[in-house]
C-alpha positions as CSV (number, residue, x, y, z in Angstrom):
1,X,62.3,-33.6,33.2
2,X,64.2,-34.2,36.4
3,X,64.9,-30.6,36.9
4,X,61.2,-29.7,36.4
5,X,60.3,-32.2,39.1
6,X,63.0,-31.0,41.4
7,X,62.1,-27.3,41.2
8,X,58.8,-27.5,43.1
9,X,60.4,-29.4,45.9
10,X,63.2,-26.9,46.2
11,X,60.8,-24.1,46.2
12,X,58.8,-25.7,49.0
13,X,61.9,-26.3,51.1
14,X,63.0,-22.7,50.5
15,X,59.6,-21.4,51.5
16,X,59.8,-23.4,54.7
17,X,63.3,-22.2,55.5
18,X,62.2,-18.6,55.0
19,X,59.2,-19.1,57.2
20,X,61.3,-20.6,59.9
21,X,63.7,-17.7,59.7
22,X,60.9,-15.2,59.9
23,X,59.5,-17.0,62.9
24,X,63.0,-16.9,64.6
25,X,63.3,-13.2,64.0
26,X,59.9,-12.6,65.7
């Protein structure tokens, strides 16, 4: 149960990091 709840958060953080990296590249 804990892992299930933790996955969405991790996914959102990863998406944000990827977005920031893409922005920096630009």
